N, C-alpha and C positions, 0 to 999 in steps of 0.2 A: 504494500500500500504506500503510495506517495504521500509524504507529509508536506504541509505548506506552512509558512509563517502566518501569524495572525493578521487580521485585517489592518490593525493599526501599524504593524511593522511594514506591511506591503505599501500602505499609504506613505509611510516615512521614506521608504525606498524611492517612491515616485517623486516625493518632494526633493530628495537629495539629487536624483537624476535631473529634475527640472532645473535646480540651482546650478548644477555642474554645466549643463548645456547653456544656460543663460550666461554663465561666467565666461564661456568660450564664444559668445556672440551669436548663438543659435537660439532664437526664441522658441519656447516649447510650452504649450498650454498644460494645465494640470491633467486634463482628461487625456491628452496625448501621452503624457508621462505614465498615467495609469495603464493605458493600452500597451505601452512598451514593456512595462513591468510584467503584465500578463503574458506577453509573448516570451519574455525571458524565462518564465516559469512553465512554459509549454502549454499555456491555455489559449483558447481561441480569442478571447476578449476579456476585459476587466470584469464583467458580470459573471462570467464562467469562473474566473480565478477567485472572485469574492465568495462564490458559492462553495468552491472546493476548500477554501481556507476556513470557512465556517464549519466544515465537517470536523467531527472529533478525529484526532490522529491516533487513537488507540487501535492496536492491531486486533485484539480479541473483541468479539461482539457479545453483548449481553442478550440472552434470549428474552423476548417480549411475551408476556402473558397477562391475562386479567389478574389484577391484584399485585402485580410487580411494582416495586418502588423504583422510580427512575429519576434521572436528572437530565438537564439540557438547557436549551435557550429557546424562548418563545418571543418572537419579535425582538430578538437580540437581547432579551432580558433573562438572566439565569433563573432557573426554577428547580424544585424537587417536587415530586408528586407521585400519585398512584394511578395505574392504568385501570380505568373503569370498564372500557370495552375495546375490543380489537376485532376487526373483521377484514377478510381478504377482499380486494377489488380486482377487476380485470387489469391487465398490464403490469402485474407485479407490485401494485400499490396496496397499501393497507389503510383503513380508516381507524383512527385511534382517538379515544376520549380520555383525557387526563384531568384528574382533580389535583390542583396544586396544593401543596402543604401550606403555603403562604400566598396571599394575593399577589398578582403580578401587575405592575403599572405598565400598560401597553402604549402609553403616550409619552413622548420624550420632550414635549413642550413644558417649559418651567412652570407656567401659571395654570396648568390644567392637568388633571389626572383621570385615568379610566382604568379601574382595577378589574382583573379577571381572576376567577377562582377555578374555572373549568373551561376546557377548550376541546373542540373536536377538529381534527385535521387529517389530511392524507400524508402518508410518508412512504418512502421507497424502502428497499431492503437495507439501506445504510442508516435508516432512521432520519432521513432528511426530507422535508416537504418540497414537492416540486413547485409550489407557489412561492413567490418571492416578493419582498418589499420593493419599493421604487428604486432603492439603491442596490438591488441584486442580492440581498441577504435572504436566505430561506426563512419562511414564517416560523417553522419549527425544526430544530436540530436536536436530536437525542444523543446523549453520550452513551454509546453502546460499547 
């Protein structure tokens, strides 16, 4: 399994690349730097690399079953919780319902909060949701 640096480290790499190019007289936008970093890591584009970097890097997978206690990230917020339901869907996906041990604030805006205690989502065999936020991070990533 290929491991990737975290999102923040990848963004820092892009920032350093952009600064180095600008210091040499070649203007480079931040988005272009992100795309170049993605290519360096063998990804098709930045969104693909961001999704890969959001996956847990552990080699062993934890089996999923109703009643299992799991952890991961929901809308990029860490959580622990219990699997309430799990069902197979066509295409190798699964529908999972998780009851969080503690509420998760799913809004990053400072003056507003929206707390979730339970969520239902689709995940693939790696425990990653195929649906992504606008910045390319999967909605749900389980630490398997």
